[in-house]
C-alpha positions in Angstrom: 86.0 103.7 -26.7 83.4 103.4 -23.9 85.8 101.4 -21.7 88.4 104.0 -22.2 86.0 106.7 -21.1 85.1 104.7 -18.0 88.7 104.3 -17.1 89.3 108.0 -17.5 86.4 108.9 -15.3 87.5 106.4 -12.7 91.1 107.8 -12.8 89.7 111.3 -12.5 87.5 110.4 -9.6 90.5 108.8 -8.0 92.5 112.0 -8.3 89.6 114.0 -6.9 89.0 111.6 -4.0 92.7 111.0 -3.1 93.1 114.1 -1.0 89.9 113.3 0.8 91.1 109.8 1.6 94.4 111.1 2.7 92.7 113.7 5.0 90.5 110.9 6.4 93.6 108.8 7.1 95.3 111.8 8.7 92.3 112.5 10.9 92.1 108.9 11.9 95.8 108.9 12.7 95.5 111.9 14.9 92.4 110.5 16.6 94.3 107.2 17.2 97.3 109.2 18.5 95.1 111.2 20.8 93.4 108.1 22.0 96.7 106.5 22.6 98.0 109.5 24.6 94.8 109.5 26.7 95.3 105.8 27.3 98.9 106.4 28.4 97.8 109.2 30.7 95.1 106.9 32.2 97.5 104.1 32.8 100.1 106.5 34.3 97.4 107.7 36.7 96.4 104.2 37.6 100.0 103.3 38.2 100.5 106.3 40.5 97.3 105.2 42.4 98.5 101.6 42.7 102.0 102.7 43.9 100.3 104.9 46.5 98.2 102.0 47.6 101.2 99.7 47.7 103.2 102.1 49.8 100.2 102.5 52.1 99.8 98.7 52.4 103.5 98.3 53.1 103.3 100.9 55.9 100.2 99.2 57.4 101.9 95.8 57.3 105.0 97.3 59.0 102.9 99.0 61.6 100.9 95.7 62.1 104.1 93.8 62.6 105.3 96.3 65.2 101.9 96.1 67.0 102.0 92.3 67.1 105.6 92.4 68.4 104.4 94.8 71.1 101.5 92.5 72.1 103.8 89.5 72.1 106.2 91.2 74.4 103.4 91.7 76.9 102.8 88.0 77.4 105.5 87.7 80.1 104.4 90.8 82.0 102.1 90.1 84.9 101.1 93.7 85.6 98.0 95.2 84.1 98.8 96.9 80.8 97.1 99.7 78.8 97.7 99.9 75.1 98.1 103.5 74.1 98.8 105.3 70.9 101.2 108.1 70.4 99.2 111.0 69.1 101.9 113.8 69.0 105.4 114.8 69.9 106.7 117.7 71.9 107.2 120.8 69.7 110.5 121.4 71.5 113.2 119.5 69.6 115.4 119.5 72.7 112.8 117.4 74.7 111.9 113.8 74.1 108.3 113.9 75.1 105.3 112.1 73.5 101.5 112.5 74.0 99.4 109.4 74.5 95.7 108.9 73.8 95.1 107.3 77.2 94.6 109.1 80.6 93.2 108.8 84.0 89.9 107.4 82.7 91.9 104.4 81.4 93.8 103.8 84.6 96.9 105.7 83.6 98.8 107.4 86.5 101.8 109.6 86.8 105.1 107.7 87.2 103.9 104.5 85.4 106.5 102.9 83.0 105.9 103.0 79.3 107.1 100.0 77.2 107.8 99.4 73.6 108.1 96.0 71.9 111.7 95.5 73.0 111.8 97.2 76.4 111.3 100.3 78.5 111.0 103.6 76.5 109.9 106.1 79.2 107.5 107.0 82.0 104.3 109.0 82.4 104.9 112.5 83.8 101.6 114.2 83.4 98.0 112.8 83.2 94.8 114.3 81.9 91.4 112.6 81.9 91.7 111.2 78.4 95.4 111.7 77.5 98.8 111.7 79.1 102.4 112.9 78.6 105.4 110.5 78.7 109.0 111.4 78.8 111.4 109.1 76.9 114.4 107.6 78.6 116.8 109.5 76.3 115.5 112.9 77.4 118.4 114.9 78.9 116.4 115.5 82.1 115.7 111.8 82.7 117.6 109.2 84.6 116.8 105.7 85.9 118.6 103.0 87.9 119.7 100.0 85.8 121.5 96.8 86.3 124.0 95.0 84.0 122.2 91.7 83.3 125.4 89.7 83.1 127.1 90.8 86.3 124.4 92.4 88.4 126.3 95.7 88.5 124.0 98.7 89.4 124.3 102.1 87.8 122.3 105.2 86.7 121.5 105.5 83.0 120.9 109.1 82.0 119.3 110.5 78.9 121.8 112.1 76.5 119.4 114.3 74.5 120.1 112.1 71.5 117.2 109.7 70.6 119.5 106.7 70.2 121.9 107.1 73.2 122.0 106.8 77.0 125.0 107.5 79.1 126.4 106.1 82.3 128.8 108.2 84.3 130.8 107.9 87.4 131.7 104.2 87.0 135.1 103.3 88.2 137.6 102.6 85.4 138.0 99.1 86.7 134.3 98.3 86.7 133.3 95.1 84.9 131.1 96.4 82.1 131.5 95.5 78.4 130.2 96.4 75.0 127.1 94.3 74.3 126.0 94.0 77.9 122.3 94.3 78.4 121.0 96.9 80.8 117.7 96.2 82.6 115.7 98.1 85.2 117.1 97.3 88.6 113.8 97.7 90.5 115.3 100.0 93.1 112.9 102.6 94.3 109.9 100.7 93.0 109.1 103.0 90.1 110.2 100.5 87.4 109.7 96.8 88.1 112.9 94.8 87.9 114.0 93.2 84.7 112.7 95.4 81.9 115.3 95.7 79.1 116.5 99.2 78.8 119.6 99.4 76.5 122.7 97.6 75.3 126.2 99.0 75.9 127.7 100.3 72.7 130.9 101.9 73.9 133.1 102.0 77.0 135.7 104.7 77.0 138.5 104.8 79.6 140.9 107.7 79.3 144.3 107.0 80.7 144.7 108.7 84.0 141.0 109.1 84.6 139.4 107.3 87.5 136.0 106.9 85.8 134.8 105.3 82.6 132.3 106.8 80.2 129.7 104.3 79.0 127.3 104.8 76.1 124.3 102.5 75.4 121.6 102.3 72.7 118.0 101.9 73.8 116.6 98.4 73.3 113.5 99.9 71.6 113.6 102.2 68.6 112.2 105.3 70.3 111.5 107.2 67.1 109.4 104.4 65.5 106.0 102.9 66.0 102.8 104.4 67.2 101.7 102.0 69.9 103.1 101.6 73.4 102.2 99.8 76.6 101.6 101.6 79.9 102.2 99.4 83.0 99.1 100.4 84.9 99.8 98.6 88.2 103.4 99.7 88.7 104.3 101.1 92.1 104.4 104.9 92.3 107.5 105.5 94.4 109.9 107.7 92.5 113.4 106.4 91.7 114.1 108.5 88.6 114.7 112.2 87.8 111.6 113.7 86.3 111.7 116.7 84.0 
């Protein structure tokens, strides 16, 4: 009889405590779920931070590779060079002009050539004490004498206004110029030393009946990439190009 009473009490206690146990388990489940959600949010935030750091690192590595290529390209140049950084672009979308962080205090002078890792990209047109302005070779107001590296043919390469294209006009239709030909500075006039790569011929158009061919060329350097350039500080100052 006593054992039966004990069992009854235990059973009754179990019925009384069951809702409390269930509530405790429910609370624990919610707490666990909230903790899991907090952990997921934390991991997502860390993942976003890591992705941002990875992208930044990739950008720095790419920029470092371009900078090393720029410095490597300077090994064969005997003139004094000034490493400059592009700090801003012209607000006028029709002009291909960049601002550099080097000026007269660094030996930069008007008319000096500006080089990228793969060749000529422009020339200095305005100089301040600590900064300068350079016009790119693709600017529609710029032109420079070039030479076909293969044949020695001389011509004038003009900016087209498109960042990836130069044009050569007034070449006789019978002129020996081909797609793939490398155009280099001719050295005429003394502004640009002879032999700097300028562009490669991408298209030669000869319309039947026309006496002249239309030649397009792509700049050797990607003019819309990279932040660092080289200014040739000892280049002669005689003008042989059309300044804007």
